[in-house]
VEXDOFI-941143 format. One record per atom (N, C-alpha, C, CB): x, y, z; residue in three letters. Coordinates in Angstrom, 1 decimal. Glycine has a CB too. Example, Ala and Ser with C-alpha at 12.3 -4.5 7.8 and 13.67 -1.06 7.14 Angstrom:
VEXDOFI-941143
u	v	w	papa
13.2	-5.7	7.8	ala
12.3	-4.5	7.8	ala
13.2	-3.3	7.8	ala
11.3	-4.5	9.0	ala
12.8	-2.2	7.1	ser
13.7	-1.1	7.1	ser
12.9	0.0	7.9	ser
14.1	-0.6	5.7	ser
//
This chain:
VEXDOFI-941143
u	v	w	papa
0.8	-1.2	0.0	unk
0.0	0.0	0.0	unk
0.9	1.2	0.0	unk
-0.9	0.0	1.2	unk
0.5	2.2	-0.8	unk
1.2	3.5	-0.8	unk
0.9	4.4	0.3	unk
1.0	4.1	-2.1	unk
1.7	5.3	0.6	unk
1.5	6.3	1.6	unk
1.7	7.7	1.0	unk
2.5	6.1	2.8	unk
0.7	8.6	1.2	unk
0.8	9.9	0.7	unk
1.3	10.8	1.8	unk
-0.6	10.4	0.2	unk
2.4	11.5	1.5	unk
3.0	12.4	2.5	unk
2.2	13.7	2.6	unk
4.5	12.7	2.2	unk
2.3	14.4	3.7	unk
1.6	15.6	3.9	unk
2.0	16.6	2.8	unk
1.7	16.2	5.3	unk
3.3	16.6	2.4	unk
3.8	17.5	1.4	unk
3.1	17.2	0.1	unk
5.3	17.4	1.3	unk
2.9	16.0	-0.3	unk
2.3	15.6	-1.5	unk
0.8	16.0	-1.5	unk
2.4	14.1	-1.8	unk
0.2	15.9	-0.3	unk
-1.2	16.2	-0.1	unk
-1.4	17.7	-0.3	unk
-1.8	15.8	1.2	unk
-0.5	18.5	0.3	unk
-0.6	20.0	0.3	unk
-0.4	20.4	-1.2	unk
0.4	20.6	1.2	unk
0.5	19.8	-1.9	unk
0.8	20.2	-3.3	unk
-0.4	19.9	-4.1	unk
2.0	19.4	-3.8	unk
-1.0	18.7	-4.0	unk
-2.2	18.4	-4.7	unk
-3.4	19.3	-4.4	unk
-2.6	16.9	-4.4	unk
-3.5	19.7	-3.2	unk
-4.6	20.6	-2.8	unk
-4.3	22.0	-3.4	unk
-4.7	20.7	-1.2	unk
-3.1	22.4	-3.4	unk
-2.8	23.7	-4.0	unk
-3.1	23.7	-5.5	unk
-1.3	24.0	-3.8	unk
-3.0	22.6	-6.2	unk
-3.3	22.6	-7.6	unk
-4.8	22.6	-7.9	unk
-2.6	21.4	-8.3	unk
-5.6	22.3	-6.8	unk
-7.0	22.4	-7.0	unk
-7.5	23.9	-7.1	unk
-7.8	21.7	-5.8	unk
-6.6	24.8	-6.6	unk
-6.9	26.2	-6.6	unk
-6.3	26.8	-7.9	unk
-6.3	26.9	-5.3	unk
-7.2	27.2	-8.8	unk
-6.8	27.7	-10.1	unk
-5.9	28.9	-10.0	unk
-8.0	28.1	-10.9	unk
-6.0	29.8	-9.0	unk
-5.2	31.0	-8.9	unk
-3.8	30.6	-8.5	unk
-5.8	31.9	-7.8	unk
-3.6	29.6	-7.7	unk
-2.2	29.1	-7.4	unk
-1.6	28.5	-8.6	unk
-2.2	28.1	-6.2	unk
-2.3	27.7	-9.3	unk
-1.7	27.1	-10.5	unk
-1.4	28.1	-11.5	unk
-2.7	26.0	-11.0	unk
-2.2	29.1	-11.7	unk
-2.0	30.2	-12.7	unk
-0.7	30.9	-12.3	unk
-3.2	31.1	-12.7	unk
-0.5	31.2	-11.1	unk
0.7	31.9	-10.7	unk
2.0	31.1	-11.0	unk
0.7	32.2	-9.2	unk
1.9	29.8	-11.0	unk
3.1	28.9	-11.2	unk
3.2	28.6	-12.7	unk
2.9	27.7	-10.4	unk
2.3	29.0	-13.6	unk
2.4	28.7	-15.0	unk
2.2	30.0	-15.8	unk
1.3	27.7	-15.4	unk
2.2	29.8	-17.1	unk
2.0	31.0	-18.0	unk
0.5	31.2	-18.3	unk
2.8	30.8	-19.3	unk
-0.4	30.3	-17.7	unk
-1.8	30.4	-18.0	unk
-2.5	31.3	-17.0	unk
-2.4	29.0	-17.9	unk
-3.6	32.0	-17.5	unk
-4.4	32.8	-16.6	unk
-5.3	31.9	-15.8	unk
-5.2	33.9	-17.5	unk
-6.0	32.5	-14.8	unk
-6.9	31.7	-14.0	unk
-8.0	31.1	-14.9	unk
-7.5	32.6	-12.9	unk
-8.5	31.9	-15.8	unk
-9.6	31.5	-16.7	unk
-9.1	30.3	-17.6	unk
-10.1	32.6	-17.6	unk
-7.9	30.4	-18.1	unk
-7.4	29.4	-18.9	unk
-7.2	28.1	-18.1	unk
-6.0	29.8	-19.6	unk
-6.7	28.2	-16.9	unk
-6.5	27.0	-16.0	unk
-7.9	26.3	-15.8	unk
-5.9	27.4	-14.7	unk
-8.9	27.1	-15.5	unk
-10.2	26.6	-15.3	unk
-10.8	25.9	-16.6	unk
-11.2	27.7	-14.8	unk
-10.5	26.5	-17.7	unk
-11.0	26.0	-19.0	unk
-10.3	24.7	-19.3	unk
-10.8	27.0	-20.1	unk
-9.0	24.6	-19.0	unk
-8.2	23.4	-19.3	unk
-8.7	22.3	-18.3	unk
-6.7	23.7	-19.1	unk
-9.0	22.6	-17.1	unk
-9.4	21.7	-16.1	unk
-10.8	21.1	-16.6	unk
-9.6	22.3	-14.7	unk
-11.7	21.9	-17.0	unk
-13.0	21.4	-17.5	unk
-12.8	20.6	-18.8	unk
-13.9	22.6	-17.8	unk
-11.9	21.0	-19.7	unk
-11.7	20.2	-20.9	unk
-11.1	18.8	-20.5	unk
-10.7	20.9	-21.8	unk
-10.2	18.8	-19.5	unk
-9.6	17.5	-19.1	unk
-10.7	16.6	-18.5	unk
-8.5	17.8	-18.0	unk
-11.6	17.2	-17.7	unk
-12.7	16.4	-17.1	unk
-13.6	15.8	-18.2	unk
-13.5	17.3	-16.1	unk
-13.9	16.7	-19.1	unk
-14.8	16.2	-20.2	unk
-14.1	15.1	-21.0	unk
-15.1	17.4	-21.2	unk
-12.9	15.2	-21.4	unk
-12.2	14.2	-22.2	unk
-12.0	12.9	-21.3	unk
-10.8	14.7	-22.6	unk
-11.6	13.1	-20.0	unk
-11.3	11.9	-19.2	unk
-12.5	11.1	-18.8	unk
-10.5	12.4	-18.0	unk
-13.7	11.7	-19.0	unk
-14.9	11.0	-18.7	unk
-15.8	10.6	-19.9	unk
-15.8	11.8	-17.7	unk
-15.2	10.8	-21.1	unk
-16.0	10.6	-22.3	unk
-16.3	9.1	-22.6	unk
-15.3	11.2	-23.5	unk
-15.4	8.2	-22.2	unk
-15.7	6.8	-22.4	unk
-15.6	6.0	-21.0	unk
-14.6	6.2	-23.4	unk
-14.5	6.2	-20.3	unk
-14.2	5.6	-19.0	unk
-14.4	6.7	-18.0	unk
-12.8	4.9	-19.0	unk
-15.1	6.4	-16.9	unk
-15.4	7.3	-15.9	unk
-14.4	7.2	-14.7	unk
-16.8	7.2	-15.3	unk
-13.1	7.3	-15.1	unk
-12.0	7.1	-14.0	unk
-11.1	8.3	-13.8	unk
-11.2	6.0	-14.4	unk
-11.3	9.4	-14.6	unk
-10.5	10.6	-14.4	unk
-9.2	10.6	-15.1	unk
-10.3	10.8	-13.0	unk
-8.9	9.5	-15.9	unk
-7.7	9.4	-16.7	unk
-8.1	9.5	-18.1	unk
-7.0	8.1	-16.4	unk
-7.1	10.0	-18.9	unk
-7.4	10.1	-20.4	unk
-6.7	8.8	-21.0	unk
-6.8	11.4	-21.0	unk
-7.6	7.9	-21.5	unk
-7.1	6.7	-22.1	unk
-7.0	7.0	-23.6	unk
-8.1	5.5	-21.9	unk
-6.3	6.1	-24.3	unk
-6.0	6.2	-25.7	unk
-7.2	6.4	-26.5	unk
-5.2	5.0	-26.2	unk
-8.3	5.7	-26.2	unk
-9.5	5.8	-27.0	unk
-10.2	7.2	-26.8	unk
-10.5	4.7	-26.5	unk
-10.1	7.7	-25.5	unk
-10.6	9.0	-25.2	unk
-9.8	10.1	-25.9	unk
-10.7	9.3	-23.7	unk
-8.5	9.9	-26.0	unk
-7.6	10.9	-26.7	unk
-7.9	10.9	-28.2	unk
-6.1	10.5	-26.4	unk
-8.1	9.7	-28.8	unk
-8.4	9.6	-30.2	unk
-9.8	10.3	-30.4	unk
-8.4	8.2	-30.6	unk
-10.7	10.0	-29.6	unk
-12.1	10.6	-29.7	unk
-12.0	12.1	-29.7	unk
-13.0	10.1	-28.7	unk
-11.2	12.7	-28.7	unk
-11.1	14.1	-28.6	unk
-10.4	14.7	-29.8	unk
-10.3	14.5	-27.3	unk
-9.5	14.1	-30.4	unk
-8.7	14.6	-31.5	unk
-9.4	14.4	-32.9	unk
-7.3	14.1	-31.6	unk
-9.9	13.2	-33.0	unk
-10.4	12.8	-34.4	unk
-11.9	12.4	-34.4	unk
-9.6	11.6	-34.8	unk
-12.6	12.6	-33.3	unk
-14.0	12.3	-33.3	unk
-14.3	10.8	-33.6	unk
-14.8	13.1	-34.3	unk
-13.3	9.9	-33.4	unk
-13.5	8.5	-33.6	unk
-12.5	7.8	-32.6	unk
-13.2	8.2	-35.1	unk
-13.1	6.9	-31.8	unk
-12.2	6.2	-30.8	unk
-11.7	4.9	-31.4	unk
-13.0	6.0	-29.6	unk
-12.2	4.4	-32.5	unk
-11.8	3.1	-33.0	unk
-10.9	3.2	-34.2	unk
-13.1	2.4	-33.4	unk
-10.8	4.3	-34.8	unk
-10.0	4.4	-36.0	unk
-8.5	4.4	-35.6	unk
-10.3	5.7	-36.8	unk
-7.7	3.7	-36.3	unk
-6.3	3.6	-36.1	unk
-5.6	4.9	-36.6	unk
-5.6	2.4	-36.7	unk
-4.7	5.4	-35.7	unk
-4.0	6.7	-36.1	unk
-2.6	6.6	-35.5	unk
-4.8	7.9	-35.5	unk
-1.6	6.7	-36.4	unk
-0.2	6.5	-36.0	unk
0.2	7.5	-34.9	unk
0.7	6.7	-37.2	unk
-0.3	8.8	-35.0	unk
0.1	9.9	-34.1	unk
-0.5	9.5	-32.7	unk
-0.5	11.2	-34.5	unk
-1.8	9.1	-32.6	unk
-2.4	8.8	-31.4	unk
-1.8	7.6	-30.7	unk
-3.9	8.6	-31.6	unk
-1.4	6.6	-31.6	unk
-0.8	5.4	-31.1	unk
0.6	5.7	-30.4	unk
-0.6	4.4	-32.2	unk
1.4	6.6	-31.1	unk
2.7	6.9	-30.6	unk
2.6	7.7	-29.3	unk
3.5	7.6	-31.6	unk
1.7	8.7	-29.3	unk
1.6	9.6	-28.1	unk
1.1	8.9	-26.9	unk
0.7	10.8	-28.5	unk
0.2	8.0	-27.1	unk
-0.5	7.3	-26.0	unk
0.1	6.0	-25.6	unk
-1.9	7.1	-26.3	unk
1.2	5.6	-26.2	unk
1.9	4.4	-25.8	unk
2.9	4.5	-24.7	unk
2.6	3.8	-27.0	unk
//
């Protein structure tokens, strides 16, 4: 079983706050929030687990999760 340190927990909690993440990146608060929403939408399009699987990546890029695509295969492998 893994153990999450308090430092890791604080860091994860800080990234839930869009303003903190915006300060640490080149994105604005609105862009961070938009990216977070897009991630949620993509990561729940097929599998409801919060991860972006290859099929979800292909669906987001090409509107087809079954079609073979060399780019998607290489990026998601």
